[in-house]
mmCIF file of the N, C-alpha and C atoms, coordinates in Angstrom:
data_MODEL
# 
_entry.id   MODEL 
# 
loop_
_atom_site.group_PDB 
_atom_site.id 
_atom_site.type_symbol 
_atom_site.label_atom_id 
_atom_site.label_alt_id 
_atom_site.label_comp_id 
_atom_site.label_asym_id 
_atom_site.label_entity_id 
_atom_site.label_seq_id 
_atom_site.pdbx_PDB_ins_code 
_atom_site.Cartn_x 
_atom_site.Cartn_y 
_atom_site.Cartn_z 
_atom_site.occupancy 
_atom_site.B_iso_or_equiv 
_atom_site.pdbx_formal_charge 
_atom_site.auth_seq_id 
_atom_site.auth_comp_id 
_atom_site.auth_asym_id 
_atom_site.auth_atom_id 
_atom_site.pdbx_PDB_model_num 
ATOM 1   N N  . UNK A 1 1  ? 0.845   -1.166  0.022   1.00 0.00 ? 1  UNK A N  1 
ATOM 2   C CA . UNK A 1 1  ? -0.013  -0.002  -0.004  1.00 0.00 ? 1  UNK A CA 1 
ATOM 3   C C  . UNK A 1 1  ? 0.918   1.250   -0.005  1.00 0.00 ? 1  UNK A C  1 
ATOM 4   N N  . UNK A 1 2  ? 0.582   2.189   -0.853  1.00 0.00 ? 2  UNK A N  1 
ATOM 5   C CA . UNK A 1 2  ? 1.322   3.427   -0.927  1.00 0.00 ? 2  UNK A CA 1 
ATOM 6   C C  . UNK A 1 2  ? 0.533   4.499   -0.176  1.00 0.00 ? 2  UNK A C  1 
ATOM 7   N N  . UNK A 1 3  ? 1.243   5.376   0.492   1.00 0.00 ? 3  UNK A N  1 
ATOM 8   C CA . UNK A 1 3  ? 0.598   6.409   1.253   1.00 0.00 ? 3  UNK A CA 1 
ATOM 9   C C  . UNK A 1 3  ? 1.114   7.789   0.795   1.00 0.00 ? 3  UNK A C  1 
ATOM 10  N N  . UNK A 1 4  ? 0.295   8.799   1.036   1.00 0.00 ? 4  UNK A N  1 
ATOM 11  C CA . UNK A 1 4  ? 0.639   10.150  0.641   1.00 0.00 ? 4  UNK A CA 1 
ATOM 12  C C  . UNK A 1 4  ? 0.451   11.080  1.848   1.00 0.00 ? 4  UNK A C  1 
ATOM 13  N N  . UNK A 1 5  ? 1.293   12.070  1.966   1.00 0.00 ? 5  UNK A N  1 
ATOM 14  C CA . UNK A 1 5  ? 1.213   13.035  3.025   1.00 0.00 ? 5  UNK A CA 1 
ATOM 15  C C  . UNK A 1 5  ? 0.462   14.277  2.498   1.00 0.00 ? 5  UNK A C  1 
ATOM 16  N N  . UNK A 1 6  ? -0.651  14.629  3.146   1.00 0.00 ? 6  UNK A N  1 
ATOM 17  C CA . UNK A 1 6  ? -1.451  15.766  2.708   1.00 0.00 ? 6  UNK A CA 1 
ATOM 18  C C  . UNK A 1 6  ? -1.500  16.822  3.787   1.00 0.00 ? 6  UNK A C  1 
ATOM 19  N N  . UNK A 1 7  ? -1.538  18.052  3.352   1.00 0.00 ? 7  UNK A N  1 
ATOM 20  C CA . UNK A 1 7  ? -1.705  19.154  4.296   1.00 0.00 ? 7  UNK A CA 1 
ATOM 21  C C  . UNK A 1 7  ? -3.175  19.554  4.275   1.00 0.00 ? 7  UNK A C  1 
ATOM 22  N N  . UNK A 1 8  ? -3.761  19.523  5.425   1.00 0.00 ? 8  UNK A N  1 
ATOM 23  C CA . UNK A 1 8  ? -5.171  19.937  5.568   1.00 0.00 ? 8  UNK A CA 1 
ATOM 24  C C  . UNK A 1 8  ? -5.233  21.014  6.633   1.00 0.00 ? 8  UNK A C  1 
ATOM 25  N N  . UNK A 1 9  ? -5.603  22.222  6.223   1.00 0.00 ? 9  UNK A N  1 
ATOM 26  C CA . UNK A 1 9  ? -5.632  23.379  7.113   1.00 0.00 ? 9  UNK A CA 1 
ATOM 27  C C  . UNK A 1 9  ? -4.299  23.537  7.805   1.00 0.00 ? 9  UNK A C  1 
ATOM 28  N N  . UNK A 1 10 ? -4.237  23.321  9.096   1.00 0.00 ? 10 UNK A N  1 
ATOM 29  C CA . UNK A 1 10 ? -3.020  23.554  9.876   1.00 0.00 ? 10 UNK A CA 1 
ATOM 30  C C  . UNK A 1 10 ? -2.323  22.259  10.320  1.00 0.00 ? 10 UNK A C  1 
ATOM 31  N N  . UNK A 1 11 ? -2.635  21.142  9.702   1.00 0.00 ? 11 UNK A N  1 
ATOM 32  C CA . UNK A 1 11 ? -1.996  19.901  10.135  1.00 0.00 ? 11 UNK A CA 1 
ATOM 33  C C  . UNK A 1 11 ? -1.746  18.982  8.932   1.00 0.00 ? 11 UNK A C  1 
ATOM 34  N N  . UNK A 1 12 ? -0.867  18.029  9.138   1.00 0.00 ? 12 UNK A N  1 
ATOM 35  C CA . UNK A 1 12 ? -0.498  17.047  8.091   1.00 0.00 ? 12 UNK A CA 1 
ATOM 36  C C  . UNK A 1 12 ? -1.216  15.749  8.402   1.00 0.00 ? 12 UNK A C  1 
ATOM 37  N N  . UNK A 1 13 ? -1.585  15.074  7.335   1.00 0.00 ? 13 UNK A N  1 
ATOM 38  C CA . UNK A 1 13 ? -2.329  13.787  7.504   1.00 0.00 ? 13 UNK A CA 1 
ATOM 39  C C  . UNK A 1 13 ? -1.763  12.790  6.468   1.00 0.00 ? 13 UNK A C  1 
ATOM 40  N N  . UNK A 1 14 ? -1.531  11.557  6.925   1.00 0.00 ? 14 UNK A N  1 
ATOM 41  C CA . UNK A 1 14 ? -1.109  10.497  6.033   1.00 0.00 ? 14 UNK A CA 1 
ATOM 42  C C  . UNK A 1 14 ? -2.379  9.753   5.563   1.00 0.00 ? 14 UNK A C  1 
ATOM 43  N N  . UNK A 1 15 ? -2.537  9.631   4.248   1.00 0.00 ? 15 UNK A N  1 
ATOM 44  C CA . UNK A 1 15 ? -3.705  8.941   3.694   1.00 0.00 ? 15 UNK A CA 1 
ATOM 45  C C  . UNK A 1 15 ? -3.273  7.836   2.725   1.00 0.00 ? 15 UNK A C  1 
ATOM 46  N N  . UNK A 1 16 ? -4.121  6.861   2.596   1.00 0.00 ? 16 UNK A N  1 
ATOM 47  C CA . UNK A 1 16 ? -3.876  5.777   1.649   1.00 0.00 ? 16 UNK A CA 1 
ATOM 48  C C  . UNK A 1 16 ? -4.043  6.363   0.204   1.00 0.00 ? 16 UNK A C  1 
ATOM 49  N N  . UNK A 1 17 ? -3.041  6.133   -0.647  1.00 0.00 ? 17 UNK A N  1 
ATOM 50  C CA . UNK A 1 17 ? -3.085  6.678   -1.983  1.00 0.00 ? 17 UNK A CA 1 
ATOM 51  C C  . UNK A 1 17 ? -3.371  5.591   -3.033  1.00 0.00 ? 17 UNK A C  1 
ATOM 52  N N  . UNK A 1 18 ? -2.732  4.431   -2.876  1.00 0.00 ? 18 UNK A N  1 
ATOM 53  C CA . UNK A 1 18 ? -2.853  3.373   -3.859  1.00 0.00 ? 18 UNK A CA 1 
ATOM 54  C C  . UNK A 1 18 ? -2.637  2.027   -3.181  1.00 0.00 ? 18 UNK A C  1 
ATOM 55  N N  . UNK A 1 19 ? -3.525  1.104   -3.403  1.00 0.00 ? 19 UNK A N  1 
ATOM 56  C CA . UNK A 1 19 ? -3.442  -0.230  -2.808  1.00 0.00 ? 19 UNK A CA 1 
ATOM 57  C C  . UNK A 1 19 ? -3.122  -1.218  -3.935  1.00 0.00 ? 19 UNK A C  1 
ATOM 58  N N  . UNK A 1 20 ? -1.868  -1.664  -3.991  1.00 0.00 ? 20 UNK A N  1 
ATOM 59  C CA . UNK A 1 20 ? -1.398  -2.542  -5.034  1.00 0.00 ? 20 UNK A CA 1 
ATOM 60  C C  . UNK A 1 20 ? -2.194  -3.891  -5.042  1.00 0.00 ? 20 UNK A C  1 
ATOM 61  N N  . UNK A 1 21 ? -2.395  -4.465  -3.882  1.00 0.00 ? 21 UNK A N  1 
ATOM 62  C CA . UNK A 1 21 ? -3.043  -5.780  -3.799  1.00 0.00 ? 21 UNK A CA 1 
ATOM 63  C C  . UNK A 1 21 ? -4.492  -5.680  -4.332  1.00 0.00 ? 21 UNK A C  1 
ATOM 64  N N  . UNK A 1 22 ? -5.185  -4.628  -4.046  1.00 0.00 ? 22 UNK A N  1 
ATOM 65  C CA . UNK A 1 22 ? -6.554  -4.480  -4.495  1.00 0.00 ? 22 UNK A CA 1 
ATOM 66  C C  . UNK A 1 22 ? -6.601  -4.412  -6.030  1.00 0.00 ? 22 UNK A C  1 
ATOM 67  N N  . UNK A 1 23 ? -5.660  -3.674  -6.615  1.00 0.00 ? 23 UNK A N  1 
ATOM 68  C CA . UNK A 1 23 ? -5.629  -3.526  -8.071  1.00 0.00 ? 23 UNK A CA 1 
ATOM 69  C C  . UNK A 1 23 ? -5.164  -4.823  -8.761  1.00 0.00 ? 23 UNK A C  1 
ATOM 70  N N  . UNK A 1 24 ? -4.306  -5.584  -8.152  1.00 0.00 ? 24 UNK A N  1 
ATOM 71  C CA . UNK A 1 24 ? -3.899  -6.874  -8.731  1.00 0.00 ? 24 UNK A CA 1 
ATOM 72  C C  . UNK A 1 24 ? -5.092  -7.802  -8.788  1.00 0.00 ? 24 UNK A C  1 
ATOM 73  N N  . UNK A 1 25 ? -5.883  -7.868  -7.765  1.00 0.00 ? 25 UNK A N  1 
ATOM 74  C CA . UNK A 1 25 ? -7.067  -8.706  -7.780  1.00 0.00 ? 25 UNK A CA 1 
ATOM 75  C C  . UNK A 1 25 ? -8.040  -8.278  -8.855  1.00 0.00 ? 25 UNK A C  1 
ATOM 76  N N  . UNK A 1 26 ? -8.187  -6.969  -9.015  1.00 0.00 ? 26 UNK A N  1 
ATOM 77  C CA . UNK A 1 26 ? -9.057  -6.466  -10.075 1.00 0.00 ? 26 UNK A CA 1 
ATOM 78  C C  . UNK A 1 26 ? -8.547  -6.878  -11.453 1.00 0.00 ? 26 UNK A C  1 
ATOM 79  N N  . UNK A 1 27 ? -7.249  -6.758  -11.659 1.00 0.00 ? 27 UNK A N  1 
ATOM 80  C CA . UNK A 1 27 ? -6.667  -7.116  -12.943 1.00 0.00 ? 27 UNK A CA 1 
ATOM 81  C C  . UNK A 1 27 ? -6.791  -8.618  -13.211 1.00 0.00 ? 27 UNK A C  1 
ATOM 82  N N  . UNK A 1 28 ? -6.689  -9.460  -12.204 1.00 0.00 ? 28 UNK A N  1 
ATOM 83  C CA . UNK A 1 28 ? -6.840  -10.895 -12.378 1.00 0.00 ? 28 UNK A CA 1 
ATOM 84  C C  . UNK A 1 28 ? -8.242  -11.229 -12.861 1.00 0.00 ? 28 UNK A C  1 
ATOM 85  N N  . UNK A 1 29 ? -9.231  -10.506 -12.405 1.00 0.00 ? 29 UNK A N  1 
ATOM 86  C CA . UNK A 1 29 ? -10.595 -10.764 -12.815 1.00 0.00 ? 29 UNK A CA 1 
ATOM 87  C C  . UNK A 1 29 ? -10.899 -10.273 -14.201 1.00 0.00 ? 29 UNK A C  1 
ATOM 88  N N  . UNK A 1 30 ? -10.031 -9.384  -14.747 1.00 0.00 ? 30 UNK A N  1 
ATOM 89  C CA . UNK A 1 30 ? -10.195 -8.844  -16.089 1.00 0.00 ? 30 UNK A CA 1 
ATOM 90  C C  . UNK A 1 30 ? -9.185  -9.393  -17.087 1.00 0.00 ? 30 UNK A C  1 
ATOM 91  N N  . UNK A 1 31 ? -8.669  -10.581 -16.874 1.00 0.00 ? 31 UNK A N  1 
ATOM 92  C CA . UNK A 1 31 ? -7.662  -11.156 -17.726 1.00 0.00 ? 31 UNK A CA 1 
ATOM 93  C C  . UNK A 1 31 ? -8.183  -11.450 -19.124 1.00 0.00 ? 31 UNK A C  1 
ATOM 94  N N  . UNK A 1 32 ? -7.396  -11.111 -20.111 1.00 0.00 ? 32 UNK A N  1 
ATOM 95  C CA . UNK A 1 32 ? -7.750  -11.372 -21.523 1.00 0.00 ? 32 UNK A CA 1 
ATOM 96  C C  . UNK A 1 32 ? -6.843  -12.490 -22.020 1.00 0.00 ? 32 UNK A C  1 
ATOM 97  N N  . UNK A 1 33 ? -7.441  -13.573 -22.516 1.00 0.00 ? 33 UNK A N  1 
ATOM 98  C CA . UNK A 1 33 ? -6.633  -14.742 -22.989 1.00 0.00 ? 33 UNK A CA 1 
ATOM 99  C C  . UNK A 1 33 ? -6.298  -14.660 -24.450 1.00 0.00 ? 33 UNK A C  1 
ATOM 100 N N  . UNK A 1 34 ? -7.086  -13.970 -25.251 1.00 0.00 ? 34 UNK A N  1 
ATOM 101 C CA . UNK A 1 34 ? -6.866  -13.909 -26.697 1.00 0.00 ? 34 UNK A CA 1 
ATOM 102 C C  . UNK A 1 34 ? -5.858  -12.829 -27.028 1.00 0.00 ? 34 UNK A C  1 
ATOM 103 N N  . UNK A 1 35 ? -4.808  -13.189 -27.821 1.00 0.00 ? 35 UNK A N  1 
ATOM 104 C CA . UNK A 1 35 ? -3.742  -12.249 -28.141 1.00 0.00 ? 35 UNK A CA 1 
ATOM 105 C C  . UNK A 1 35 ? -4.248  -11.051 -28.944 1.00 0.00 ? 35 UNK A C  1 
ATOM 106 N N  . UNK A 1 36 ? -5.101  -11.283 -29.924 1.00 0.00 ? 36 UNK A N  1 
ATOM 107 C CA . UNK A 1 36 ? -5.625  -10.186 -30.741 1.00 0.00 ? 36 UNK A CA 1 
ATOM 108 C C  . UNK A 1 36 ? -6.451  -9.190  -29.889 1.00 0.00 ? 36 UNK A C  1 
ATOM 109 N N  . UNK A 1 37 ? -7.283  -9.751  -29.040 1.00 0.00 ? 37 UNK A N  1 
ATOM 110 C CA . UNK A 1 37 ? -8.145  -8.918  -28.187 1.00 0.00 ? 37 UNK A CA 1 
ATOM 111 C C  . UNK A 1 37 ? -7.270  -8.103  -27.232 1.00 0.00 ? 37 UNK A C  1 
ATOM 112 N N  . UNK A 1 38 ? -6.224  -8.751  -26.719 1.00 0.00 ? 38 UNK A N  1 
ATOM 113 C CA . UNK A 1 38 ? -5.301  -8.083  -25.784 1.00 0.00 ? 38 UNK A CA 1 
ATOM 114 C C  . UNK A 1 38 ? -4.539  -6.974  -26.510 1.00 0.00 ? 38 UNK A C  1 
ATOM 115 N N  . UNK A 1 39 ? -4.071  -7.195  -27.728 1.00 0.00 ? 39 UNK A N  1 
ATOM 116 C CA . UNK A 1 39 ? -3.321  -6.162  -28.437 1.00 0.00 ? 39 UNK A CA 1 
ATOM 117 C C  . UNK A 1 39 ? -4.234  -4.969  -28.779 1.00 0.00 ? 39 UNK A C  1 
ATOM 118 N N  . UNK A 1 40 ? -5.491  -5.230  -29.138 1.00 0.00 ? 40 UNK A N  1 
ATOM 119 C CA . UNK A 1 40 ? -6.411  -4.149  -29.397 1.00 0.00 ? 40 UNK A CA 1 
ATOM 120 C C  . UNK A 1 40 ? -6.684  -3.323  -28.156 1.00 0.00 ? 40 UNK A C  1 
ATOM 121 N N  . UNK A 1 41 ? -6.865  -4.019  -27.040 1.00 0.00 ? 41 UNK A N  1 
ATOM 122 C CA . UNK A 1 41 ? -7.117  -3.358  -25.760 1.00 0.00 ? 41 UNK A CA 1 
ATOM 123 C C  . UNK A 1 41 ? -5.932  -2.491  -25.366 1.00 0.00 ? 41 UNK A C  1 
ATOM 124 N N  . UNK A 1 42 ? -4.723  -3.033  -25.498 1.00 0.00 ? 42 UNK A N  1 
ATOM 125 C CA . UNK A 1 42 ? -3.528  -2.303  -25.168 1.00 0.00 ? 42 UNK A CA 1 
ATOM 126 C C  . UNK A 1 42 ? -3.360  -1.047  -26.039 1.00 0.00 ? 42 UNK A C  1 
ATOM 127 N N  . UNK A 1 43 ? -3.619  -1.205  -27.336 1.00 0.00 ? 43 UNK A N  1 
ATOM 128 C CA . UNK A 1 43 ? -3.505  -0.044  -28.237 1.00 0.00 ? 43 UNK A CA 1 
ATOM 129 C C  . UNK A 1 43 ? -4.518  1.011   -27.871 1.00 0.00 ? 43 UNK A C  1 
ATOM 130 N N  . UNK A 1 44 ? -5.743  0.617   -27.538 1.00 0.00 ? 44 UNK A N  1 
ATOM 131 C CA . UNK A 1 44 ? -6.775  1.564   -27.139 1.00 0.00 ? 44 UNK A CA 1 
ATOM 132 C C  . UNK A 1 44 ? -6.377  2.312   -25.874 1.00 0.00 ? 44 UNK A C  1 
ATOM 133 N N  . UNK A 1 45 ? -5.854  1.576   -24.867 1.00 0.00 ? 45 UNK A N  1 
ATOM 134 C CA . UNK A 1 45 ? -5.465  2.184   -23.597 1.00 0.00 ? 45 UNK A CA 1 
ATOM 135 C C  . UNK A 1 45 ? -4.253  3.142   -23.745 1.00 0.00 ? 45 UNK A C  1 
ATOM 136 N N  . UNK A 1 46 ? -3.317  2.756   -24.588 1.00 0.00 ? 46 UNK A N  1 
ATOM 137 C CA . UNK A 1 46 ? -2.156  3.634   -24.837 1.00 0.00 ? 46 UNK A CA 1 
ATOM 138 C C  . UNK A 1 46 ? -2.620  4.908   -25.526 1.00 0.00 ? 46 UNK A C  1 
ATOM 139 N N  . UNK A 1 47 ? -3.471  4.757   -26.543 1.00 0.00 ? 47 UNK A N  1 
ATOM 140 C CA . UNK A 1 47 ? -4.023  5.952   -27.232 1.00 0.00 ? 47 UNK A CA 1 
ATOM 141 C C  . UNK A 1 47 ? -4.792  6.856   -26.289 1.00 0.00 ? 47 UNK A C  1 
ATOM 142 N N  . UNK A 1 48 ? -5.608  6.273   -25.461 1.00 0.00 ? 48 UNK A N  1 
ATOM 143 C CA . UNK A 1 48 ? -6.390  7.057   -24.472 1.00 0.00 ? 48 UNK A CA 1 
ATOM 144 C C  . UNK A 1 48 ? -5.417  7.805   -23.525 1.00 0.00 ? 48 UNK A C  1 
ATOM 145 N N  . UNK A 1 49 ? -4.348  7.124   -23.106 1.00 0.00 ? 49 UNK A N  1 
ATOM 146 C CA . UNK A 1 49 ? -3.406  7.753   -22.186 1.00 0.00 ? 49 UNK A CA 1 
ATOM 147 C C  . UNK A 1 49 ? -2.682  8.920   -22.869 1.00 0.00 ? 49 UNK A C  1 
ATOM 148 N N  . UNK A 1 50 ? -2.266  8.748   -24.107 1.00 0.00 ? 50 UNK A N  1 
ATOM 149 C CA . UNK A 1 50 ? -1.604  9.812   -24.857 1.00 0.00 ? 50 UNK A CA 1 
ATOM 150 C C  . UNK A 1 50 ? -2.547  10.971  -25.066 1.00 0.00 ? 50 UNK A C  1 
ATOM 151 N N  . UNK A 1 51 ? -3.749  10.716  -25.427 1.00 0.00 ? 51 UNK A N  1 
ATOM 152 C CA . UNK A 1 51 ? -4.727  11.806  -25.658 1.00 0.00 ? 51 UNK A CA 1 
ATOM 153 C C  . UNK A 1 51 ? -4.964  12.595  -24.387 1.00 0.00 ? 51 UNK A C  1 
ATOM 154 N N  . UNK A 1 52 ? -5.037  11.941  -23.273 1.00 0.00 ? 52 UNK A N  1 
ATOM 155 C CA . UNK A 1 52 ? -5.271  12.673  -21.998 1.00 0.00 ? 52 UNK A CA 1 
ATOM 156 C C  . UNK A 1 52 ? -4.059  13.529  -21.618 1.00 0.00 ? 52 UNK A C  1 
ATOM 157 N N  . UNK A 1 53 ? -2.855  13.139  -22.027 1.00 0.00 ? 53 UNK A N  1 
ATOM 158 C CA . UNK A 1 53 ? -1.665  13.930  -21.744 1.00 0.00 ? 53 UNK A CA 1 
ATOM 159 C C  . UNK A 1 53 ? -1.484  15.100  -22.679 1.00 0.00 ? 53 UNK A C  1 
ATOM 160 N N  . UNK A 1 54 ? -2.197  15.066  -23.824 1.00 0.00 ? 54 UNK A N  1 
ATOM 161 C CA . UNK A 1 54 ? -2.040  16.146  -24.828 1.00 0.00 ? 54 UNK A CA 1 
ATOM 162 C C  . UNK A 1 54 ? -2.998  17.317  -24.571 1.00 0.00 ? 54 UNK A C  1 
ATOM 163 N N  . UNK A 1 55 ? -3.869  17.197  -23.571 1.00 0.00 ? 55 UNK A N  1 
ATOM 164 C CA . UNK A 1 55 ? -4.766  18.288  -23.248 1.00 0.00 ? 55 UNK A CA 1 
ATOM 165 C C  . UNK A 1 55 ? -4.017  19.369  -22.477 1.00 0.00 ? 55 UNK A C  1 
ATOM 166 N N  . UNK A 1 56 ? -4.144  20.575  -22.974 1.00 0.00 ? 56 UNK A N  1 
ATOM 167 C CA . UNK A 1 56 ? -3.403  21.693  -22.343 1.00 0.00 ? 56 UNK A CA 1 
ATOM 168 C C  . UNK A 1 56 ? -4.374  22.519  -21.478 1.00 0.00 ? 56 UNK A C  1 
ATOM 169 N N  . UNK A 1 57 ? -3.912  23.045  -20.395 1.00 0.00 ? 57 UNK A N  1 
ATOM 170 C CA . UNK A 1 57 ? -4.715  23.925  -19.583 1.00 0.00 ? 57 UNK A CA 1 
ATOM 171 C C  . UNK A 1 57 ? -4.517  25.387  -19.925 1.00 0.00 ? 57 UNK A C  1 
ATOM 172 N N  . UNK A 1 58 ? -3.624  25.637  -20.863 1.00 0.00 ? 58 UNK A N  1 
ATOM 173 C CA . UNK A 1 58 ? -3.418  27.018  -21.351 1.00 0.00 ? 58 UNK A CA 1 
ATOM 174 C C  . UNK A 1 58 ? -3.415  27.004  -22.885 1.00 0.00 ? 58 UNK A C  1 
ATOM 175 N N  . UNK A 1 59 ? -3.578  28.185  -23.451 1.00 0.00 ? 59 UNK A N  1 
ATOM 176 C CA . UNK A 1 59 ? -3.512  28.275  -24.926 1.00 0.00 ? 59 UNK A CA 1 
ATOM 177 C C  . UNK A 1 59 ? -2.109  27.981  -25.378 1.00 0.00 ? 59 UNK A C  1 
ATOM 178 N N  . UNK A 1 60 ? -2.020  27.353  -26.550 1.00 0.00 ? 60 UNK A N  1 
ATOM 179 C CA . UNK A 1 60 ? -0.703  27.007  -27.076 1.00 0.00 ? 60 UNK A CA 1 
ATOM 180 C C  . UNK A 1 60 ? -0.256  28.151  -27.983 1.00 0.00 ? 60 UNK A C  1 
ATOM 181 N N  . UNK A 1 61 ? 0.998   28.531  -27.822 1.00 0.00 ? 61 UNK A N  1 
ATOM 182 C CA . UNK A 1 61 ? 1.559   29.551  -28.662 1.00 0.00 ? 61 UNK A CA 1 
ATOM 183 C C  . UNK A 1 61 ? 3.037   29.306  -28.882 1.00 0.00 ? 61 UNK A C  1 
ATOM 184 N N  . UNK A 1 62 ? 3.574   29.936  -29.898 1.00 0.00 ? 62 UNK A N  1 
ATOM 185 C CA . UNK A 1 62 ? 4.995   29.738  -30.164 1.00 0.00 ? 62 UNK A CA 1 
ATOM 186 C C  . UNK A 1 62 ? 5.544   31.007  -30.786 1.00 0.00 ? 62 UNK A C  1 
ATOM 187 N N  . UNK A 1 63 ? 6.823   31.184  -30.656 1.00 0.00 ? 63 UNK A N  1 
ATOM 188 C CA . UNK A 1 63 ? 7.538   32.296  -31.236 1.00 0.00 ? 63 UNK A CA 1 
ATOM 189 C C  . UNK A 1 63 ? 8.577   31.732  -32.204 1.00 0.00 ? 63 UNK A C  1 
ATOM 190 N N  . UNK A 1 64 ? 8.506   32.191  -33.433 1.00 0.00 ? 64 UNK A N  1 
ATOM 191 C CA . UNK A 1 64 ? 9.496   31.756  -34.396 1.00 0.00 ? 64 UNK A CA 1 
ATOM 192 C C  . UNK A 1 64 ? 10.549  32.845  -34.573 1.00 0.00 ? 64 UNK A C  1 
ATOM 193 N N  . UNK A 1 65 ? 11.784  32.474  -34.606 1.00 0.00 ? 65 UNK A N  1 
ATOM 194 C CA . UNK A 1 65 ? 12.839  33.465  -34.744 1.00 0.00 ? 65 UNK A CA 1 
ATOM 195 C C  . UNK A 1 65 ? 13.828  32.994  -35.812 1.00 0.00 ? 65 UNK A C  1 
ATOM 196 N N  . UNK A 1 66 ? 14.280  33.951  -36.587 1.00 0.00 ? 66 UNK A N  1 
ATOM 197 C CA . UNK A 1 66 ? 15.301  33.652  -37.594 1.00 0.00 ? 66 UNK A CA 1 
ATOM 198 C C  . UNK A 1 66 ? 16.705  33.671  -36.999 1.00 0.00 ? 66 UNK A C  1 
ATOM 199 N N  . UNK A 1 67 ? 16.793  33.906  -35.708 1.00 0.00 ? 67 UNK A N  1 
ATOM 200 C CA . UNK A 1 67 ? 18.102  33.887  -35.085 1.00 0.00 ? 67 UNK A CA 1 
ATOM 201 C C  . UNK A 1 67 ? 18.696  35.274  -34.880 1.00 0.00 ? 67 UNK A C  1 
ATOM 202 N N  . UNK A 1 68 ? 18.086  36.290  -35.507 1.00 0.00 ? 68 UNK A N  1 
ATOM 203 C CA . UNK A 1 68 ? 18.569  37.670  -35.344 1.00 0.00 ? 68 UNK A CA 1 
ATOM 204 C C  . UNK A 1 68 ? 17.523  38.429  -34.543 1.00 0.00 ? 68 UNK A C  1 
ATOM 205 N N  . UNK A 1 69 ? 17.881  38.763  -33.333 1.00 0.00 ? 69 UNK A N  1 
ATOM 206 C CA . UNK A 1 69 ? 16.918  39.534  -32.473 1.00 0.00 ? 69 UNK A CA 1 
ATOM 207 C C  . UNK A 1 69 ? 17.452  40.904  -32.095 1.00 0.00 ? 69 UNK A C  1 
# 
């Protein structure tokens, strides 16, 4: 089990952040035996993960320079 230290108002509190054993049991119940199905699932999850990381919380901008400023 992983724990995290959080600051709440004027004190610190240790809370459970991630329980490895709980997630292993969940994964065991969702096992995929077919290679093709597994590869499609993996591709979908990787794409979803990449898409979620590409979302920006600010407007995107760039400055192009010819090297002479």
